PDB file of N, CA, C and O in Angstrom:
ATOM      1  N   UNK A   1       4.080  12.194  -0.604  1.00  0.00           N
ATOM      2  CA  UNK A   1       4.053  10.750  -0.453  1.00  0.00           C
ATOM      3  C   UNK A   1       3.915  10.416   1.031  1.00  0.00           C
ATOM      4  O   UNK A   1       4.533  11.051   1.886  1.00  0.00           O
ATOM      5  N   UNK A   2       3.113   9.432   1.312  1.00  0.00           N
ATOM      6  CA  UNK A   2       2.884   9.002   2.686  1.00  0.00           C
ATOM      7  C   UNK A   2       4.015   8.076   3.138  1.00  0.00           C
ATOM      8  O   UNK A   2       4.599   7.350   2.333  1.00  0.00           O
ATOM      9  N   UNK A   3       4.312   8.113   4.433  1.00  0.00           N
ATOM     10  CA  UNK A   3       5.284   7.179   4.996  1.00  0.00           C
ATOM     11  C   UNK A   3       4.569   5.884   5.355  1.00  0.00           C
ATOM     12  O   UNK A   3       3.340   5.821   5.334  1.00  0.00           O
ATOM     13  N   UNK A   4       5.337   4.855   5.684  1.00  0.00           N
ATOM     14  CA  UNK A   4       4.725   3.565   6.020  1.00  0.00           C
ATOM     15  C   UNK A   4       3.882   3.647   7.286  1.00  0.00           C
ATOM     16  O   UNK A   4       2.949   2.861   7.449  1.00  0.00           O
ATOM     17  N   UNK A   5       4.185   4.568   8.175  1.00  0.00           N
ATOM     18  CA  UNK A   5       3.387   4.735   9.395  1.00  0.00           C
ATOM     19  C   UNK A   5       2.008   5.302   9.102  1.00  0.00           C
ATOM     20  O   UNK A   5       1.084   5.099   9.890  1.00  0.00           O
ATOM     21  N   UNK A   6       1.847   6.001   7.998  1.00  0.00           N
ATOM     22  CA  UNK A   6       0.584   6.663   7.662  1.00  0.00           C
ATOM     23  C   UNK A   6      -0.327   5.818   6.772  1.00  0.00           C
ATOM     24  O   UNK A   6      -1.477   6.196   6.553  1.00  0.00           O
ATOM     25  N   UNK A   7       0.151   4.685   6.251  1.00  0.00           N
ATOM     26  CA  UNK A   7      -0.648   3.865   5.340  1.00  0.00           C
ATOM     27  C   UNK A   7      -1.774   3.154   6.078  1.00  0.00           C
ATOM     28  O   UNK A   7      -1.577   2.636   7.177  1.00  0.00           O
ATOM     29  N   UNK A   8      -2.967   3.133   5.461  1.00  0.00           N
ATOM     30  CA  UNK A   8      -4.137   2.456   6.019  1.00  0.00           C
ATOM     31  C   UNK A   8      -4.975   1.909   4.872  1.00  0.00           C
ATOM     32  O   UNK A   8      -4.894   2.404   3.747  1.00  0.00           O
ATOM     33  N   UNK A   9      -5.784   0.882   5.157  1.00  0.00           N
ATOM     34  CA  UNK A   9      -6.701   0.352   4.149  1.00  0.00           C
ATOM     35  C   UNK A   9      -7.680   1.440   3.730  1.00  0.00           C
ATOM     36  O   UNK A   9      -8.174   2.189   4.573  1.00  0.00           O
ATOM     37  N   UNK A  10      -7.964   1.532   2.435  1.00  0.00           N
ATOM     38  CA  UNK A  10      -8.889   2.528   1.912  1.00  0.00           C
ATOM     39  C   UNK A  10      -8.245   3.847   1.541  1.00  0.00           C
ATOM     40  O   UNK A  10      -8.901   4.702   0.946  1.00  0.00           O
ATOM     41  N   UNK A  11      -6.989   4.035   1.874  1.00  0.00           N
ATOM     42  CA  UNK A  11      -6.279   5.269   1.558  1.00  0.00           C
ATOM     43  C   UNK A  11      -5.949   5.313   0.065  1.00  0.00           C
ATOM     44  O   UNK A  11      -5.690   4.273  -0.540  1.00  0.00           O
ATOM     45  N   UNK A  12      -5.956   6.507  -0.532  1.00  0.00           N
ATOM     46  CA  UNK A  12      -5.643   6.676  -1.955  1.00  0.00           C
ATOM     47  C   UNK A  12      -4.286   7.361  -2.075  1.00  0.00           C
ATOM     48  O   UNK A  12      -4.041   8.390  -1.445  1.00  0.00           O
ATOM     49  N   UNK A  13      -3.399   6.774  -2.899  1.00  0.00           N
ATOM     50  CA  UNK A  13      -2.058   7.309  -3.121  1.00  0.00           C
ATOM     51  C   UNK A  13      -1.909   7.765  -4.565  1.00  0.00           C
ATOM     52  O   UNK A  13      -2.560   7.235  -5.465  1.00  0.00           O
ATOM     53  N   UNK A  14      -1.046   8.751  -4.775  1.00  0.00           N
ATOM     54  CA  UNK A  14      -0.722   9.222  -6.120  1.00  0.00           C
ATOM     55  C   UNK A  14       0.693   8.748  -6.440  1.00  0.00           C
ATOM     56  O   UNK A  14       1.668   9.307  -5.938  1.00  0.00           O
ATOM     57  N   UNK A  15       0.802   7.709  -7.283  1.00  0.00           N
ATOM     58  CA  UNK A  15       2.098   7.169  -7.674  1.00  0.00           C
ATOM     59  C   UNK A  15       2.280   7.349  -9.176  1.00  0.00           C
ATOM     60  O   UNK A  15       1.465   6.864  -9.962  1.00  0.00           O
ATOM     61  N   UNK A  16       3.326   8.032  -9.574  1.00  0.00           N
ATOM     62  CA  UNK A  16       3.639   8.255 -10.996  1.00  0.00           C
ATOM     63  C   UNK A  16       2.465   8.851 -11.758  1.00  0.00           C
ATOM     64  O   UNK A  16       2.235   8.500 -12.915  1.00  0.00           O
ATOM     65  N   UNK A  17       1.722   9.749 -11.121  1.00  0.00           N
ATOM     66  CA  UNK A  17       0.615  10.432 -11.779  1.00  0.00           C
ATOM     67  C   UNK A  17      -0.676   9.635 -11.855  1.00  0.00           C
ATOM     68  O   UNK A  17      -1.643  10.095 -12.463  1.00  0.00           O
ATOM     69  N   UNK A  18      -0.716   8.450 -11.252  1.00  0.00           N
ATOM     70  CA  UNK A  18      -1.929   7.634 -11.239  1.00  0.00           C
ATOM     71  C   UNK A  18      -2.401   7.452  -9.805  1.00  0.00           C
ATOM     72  O   UNK A  18      -1.589   7.405  -8.881  1.00  0.00           O
ATOM     73  N   UNK A  19      -3.720   7.349  -9.616  1.00  0.00           N
ATOM     74  CA  UNK A  19      -4.291   7.169  -8.289  1.00  0.00           C
ATOM     75  C   UNK A  19      -4.442   5.681  -7.981  1.00  0.00           C
ATOM     76  O   UNK A  19      -4.962   4.921  -8.797  1.00  0.00           O
ATOM     77  N   UNK A  20      -3.986   5.276  -6.804  1.00  0.00           N
ATOM     78  CA  UNK A  20      -4.039   3.887  -6.365  1.00  0.00           C
ATOM     79  C   UNK A  20      -4.720   3.822  -5.007  1.00  0.00           C
ATOM     80  O   UNK A  20      -4.447   4.640  -4.128  1.00  0.00           O
ATOM     81  N   UNK A  21      -5.605   2.850  -4.836  1.00  0.00           N
ATOM     82  CA  UNK A  21      -6.327   2.634  -3.588  1.00  0.00           C
ATOM     83  C   UNK A  21      -5.685   1.453  -2.864  1.00  0.00           C
ATOM     84  O   UNK A  21      -5.442   0.415  -3.480  1.00  0.00           O
ATOM     85  N   UNK A  22      -5.407   1.592  -1.565  1.00  0.00           N
ATOM     86  CA  UNK A  22      -4.850   0.493  -0.781  1.00  0.00           C
ATOM     87  C   UNK A  22      -6.000  -0.429  -0.393  1.00  0.00           C
ATOM     88  O   UNK A  22      -6.893  -0.034   0.357  1.00  0.00           O
ATOM     89  N   UNK A  23      -5.975  -1.665  -0.907  1.00  0.00           N
ATOM     90  CA  UNK A  23      -7.049  -2.601  -0.575  1.00  0.00           C
ATOM     91  C   UNK A  23      -6.610  -3.614   0.478  1.00  0.00           C
ATOM     92  O   UNK A  23      -7.458  -4.245   1.108  1.00  0.00           O
ATOM     93  N   UNK A  24      -5.303  -3.782   0.683  1.00  0.00           N
ATOM     94  CA  UNK A  24      -4.806  -4.673   1.727  1.00  0.00           C
ATOM     95  C   UNK A  24      -3.483  -4.131   2.244  1.00  0.00           C
ATOM     96  O   UNK A  24      -2.602  -3.770   1.464  1.00  0.00           O
ATOM     97  N   UNK A  25      -3.351  -4.076   3.560  1.00  0.00           N
ATOM     98  CA  UNK A  25      -2.153  -3.536   4.199  1.00  0.00           C
ATOM     99  C   UNK A  25      -1.758  -4.480   5.326  1.00  0.00           C
ATOM    100  O   UNK A  25      -2.570  -4.769   6.205  1.00  0.00           O
ATOM    101  N   UNK A  26      -0.518  -4.961   5.309  1.00  0.00           N
ATOM    102  CA  UNK A  26      -0.039  -5.861   6.356  1.00  0.00           C
ATOM    103  C   UNK A  26       1.340  -5.418   6.816  1.00  0.00           C
ATOM    104  O   UNK A  26       2.211  -5.099   6.007  1.00  0.00           O
ATOM    105  N   UNK A  27       1.521  -5.405   8.133  1.00  0.00           N
ATOM    106  CA  UNK A  27       2.834  -5.173   8.711  1.00  0.00           C
ATOM    107  C   UNK A  27       3.372  -6.542   9.089  1.00  0.00           C
ATOM    108  O   UNK A  27       2.850  -7.177  10.005  1.00  0.00           O
ATOM    109  N   UNK A  28       4.416  -7.013   8.394  1.00  0.00           N
ATOM    110  CA  UNK A  28       4.924  -8.370   8.545  1.00  0.00           C
ATOM    111  C   UNK A  28       6.194  -8.345   9.386  1.00  0.00           C
ATOM    112  O   UNK A  28       7.104  -7.555   9.136  1.00  0.00           O
ATOM    113  N   UNK A  29       6.241  -9.232  10.399  1.00  0.00           N
ATOM    114  CA  UNK A  29       7.423  -9.359  11.247  1.00  0.00           C
ATOM    115  C   UNK A  29       7.926 -10.802  11.168  1.00  0.00           C
ATOM    116  O   UNK A  29       7.530 -11.638  11.981  1.00  0.00           O
ATOM    117  N   UNK A  30       8.789 -11.100  10.204  1.00  0.00           N
ATOM    118  CA  UNK A  30       9.286 -12.476  10.076  1.00  0.00           C
ATOM    119  C   UNK A  30      10.238 -12.837  11.215  1.00  0.00           C
ATOM    120  O   UNK A  30      10.765 -11.959  11.898  1.00  0.00           O
ATOM    121  N   UNK A  31      10.448 -14.127  11.409  1.00  0.00           N
ATOM    122  CA  UNK A  31      11.362 -14.585  12.458  1.00  0.00           C
ATOM    123  C   UNK A  31      12.788 -14.137  12.206  1.00  0.00           C
ATOM    124  O   UNK A  31      13.502 -13.775  13.141  1.00  0.00           O
ATOM    125  N   UNK A  32      13.205 -14.158  10.953  1.00  0.00           N
ATOM    126  CA  UNK A  32      14.546 -13.699  10.587  1.00  0.00           C
ATOM    127  C   UNK A  32      14.428 -12.412   9.797  1.00  0.00           C
ATOM    128  O   UNK A  32      13.517 -12.269   8.981  1.00  0.00           O
ATOM    129  N   UNK A  33      15.318 -11.489  10.021  1.00  0.00           N
ATOM    130  CA  UNK A  33      15.314 -10.239   9.260  1.00  0.00           C
ATOM    131  C   UNK A  33      14.415  -9.185   9.881  1.00  0.00           C
ATOM    132  O   UNK A  33      13.774  -9.410  10.907  1.00  0.00           O
ATOM    133  N   UNK A  34      14.387  -8.042   9.238  1.00  0.00           N
ATOM    134  CA  UNK A  34      13.607  -6.915   9.736  1.00  0.00           C
ATOM    135  C   UNK A  34      12.163  -6.955   9.292  1.00  0.00           C
ATOM    136  O   UNK A  34      11.807  -7.652   8.342  1.00  0.00           O
ATOM    137  N   UNK A  35      11.337  -6.201   9.988  1.00  0.00           N
ATOM    138  CA  UNK A  35       9.921  -6.094   9.644  1.00  0.00           C
ATOM    139  C   UNK A  35       9.760  -5.286   8.358  1.00  0.00           C
ATOM    140  O   UNK A  35      10.599  -4.449   8.025  1.00  0.00           O
ATOM    141  N   UNK A  36       8.662  -5.554   7.640  1.00  0.00           N
ATOM    142  CA  UNK A  36       8.379  -4.819   6.414  1.00  0.00           C
ATOM    143  C   UNK A  36       6.879  -4.703   6.226  1.00  0.00           C
ATOM    144  O   UNK A  36       6.103  -5.362   6.919  1.00  0.00           O
ATOM    145  N   UNK A  37       6.477  -3.867   5.290  1.00  0.00           N
ATOM    146  CA  UNK A  37       5.065  -3.618   5.000  1.00  0.00           C
ATOM    147  C   UNK A  37       4.731  -4.223   3.644  1.00  0.00           C
ATOM    148  O   UNK A  37       5.447  -4.019   2.664  1.00  0.00           O
ATOM    149  N   UNK A  38       3.625  -4.974   3.602  1.00  0.00           N
ATOM    150  CA  UNK A  38       3.142  -5.569   2.346  1.00  0.00           C
ATOM    151  C   UNK A  38       1.795  -4.935   2.032  1.00  0.00           C
ATOM    152  O   UNK A  38       0.891  -4.945   2.868  1.00  0.00           O
ATOM    153  N   UNK A  39       1.655  -4.380   0.826  1.00  0.00           N
ATOM    154  CA  UNK A  39       0.399  -3.739   0.432  1.00  0.00           C
ATOM    155  C   UNK A  39      -0.092  -4.300  -0.891  1.00  0.00           C
ATOM    156  O   UNK A  39       0.700  -4.749  -1.720  1.00  0.00           O
ATOM    157  N   UNK A  40      -1.399  -4.271  -1.082  1.00  0.00           N
ATOM    158  CA  UNK A  40      -2.018  -4.612  -2.363  1.00  0.00           C
ATOM    159  C   UNK A  40      -2.729  -3.357  -2.821  1.00  0.00           C
ATOM    160  O   UNK A  40      -3.576  -2.816  -2.111  1.00  0.00           O
ATOM    161  N   UNK A  41      -2.377  -2.892  -4.022  1.00  0.00           N
ATOM    162  CA  UNK A  41      -2.908  -1.642  -4.551  1.00  0.00           C
ATOM    163  C   UNK A  41      -3.829  -1.904  -5.731  1.00  0.00           C
ATOM    164  O   UNK A  41      -3.610  -2.836  -6.506  1.00  0.00           O
ATOM    165  N   UNK A  42      -4.860  -1.077  -5.863  1.00  0.00           N
ATOM    166  CA  UNK A  42      -5.792  -1.160  -6.990  1.00  0.00           C
ATOM    167  C   UNK A  42      -5.841   0.198  -7.667  1.00  0.00           C
ATOM    168  O   UNK A  42      -6.044   1.219  -7.010  1.00  0.00           O
ATOM    169  N   UNK A  43      -5.653   0.211  -8.988  1.00  0.00           N
ATOM    170  CA  UNK A  43      -5.700   1.443  -9.759  1.00  0.00           C
ATOM    171  C   UNK A  43      -7.135   1.961  -9.779  1.00  0.00           C
ATOM    172  O   UNK A  43      -8.057   1.219 -10.119  1.00  0.00           O
ATOM    173  N   UNK A  44      -7.329   3.225  -9.420  1.00  0.00           N
ATOM    174  CA  UNK A  44      -8.667   3.809  -9.323  1.00  0.00           C
ATOM    175  C   UNK A  44      -9.326   3.906 -10.701  1.00  0.00           C
ATOM    176  O   UNK A  44     -10.525   3.657 -10.825  1.00  0.00           O
ATOM    177  N   UNK A  45      -8.563   4.261 -11.732  1.00  0.00           N
ATOM    178  CA  UNK A  45      -9.140   4.458 -13.061  1.00  0.00           C
ATOM    179  C   UNK A  45      -9.375   3.148 -13.813  1.00  0.00           C
ATOM    180  O   UNK A  45     -10.458   2.932 -14.357  1.00  0.00           O
ATOM    181  N   UNK A  46      -8.369   2.274 -13.847  1.00  0.00           N
ATOM    182  CA  UNK A  46      -8.481   1.052 -14.647  1.00  0.00           C
ATOM    183  C   UNK A  46      -9.023  -0.133 -13.856  1.00  0.00           C
ATOM    184  O   UNK A  46      -9.562  -1.068 -14.447  1.00  0.00           O
ATOM    185  N   UNK A  47      -8.892  -0.110 -12.541  1.00  0.00           N
ATOM    186  CA  UNK A  47      -9.356  -1.220 -11.713  1.00  0.00           C
ATOM    187  C   UNK A  47      -8.370  -2.365 -11.602  1.00  0.00           C
ATOM    188  O   UNK A  47      -8.664  -3.376 -10.965  1.00  0.00           O
ATOM    189  N   UNK A  48      -7.191  -2.220 -12.220  1.00  0.00           N
ATOM    190  CA  UNK A  48      -6.183  -3.279 -12.150  1.00  0.00           C
ATOM    191  C   UNK A  48      -5.570  -3.339 -10.762  1.00  0.00           C
ATOM    192  O   UNK A  48      -5.371  -2.310 -10.116  1.00  0.00           O
ATOM    193  N   UNK A  49      -5.271  -4.555 -10.302  1.00  0.00           N
ATOM    194  CA  UNK A  49      -4.668  -4.765  -8.982  1.00  0.00           C
ATOM    195  C   UNK A  49      -3.188  -4.983  -9.154  1.00  0.00           C
ATOM    196  O   UNK A  49      -2.474  -5.181  -8.170  1.00  0.00           O
TER     197      UNK A  49
END
């Protein structure tokens, strides 16, 4: 599994035996609280987002 530092747009991940493509990756730094990573994943086989 990749760490949050290694995530990039276009990267393919294997989650629970299924392949997912990262179509959107954002590092969010809100005014309150800690920073976090927001990703949008697309299933390679079914095409579901």
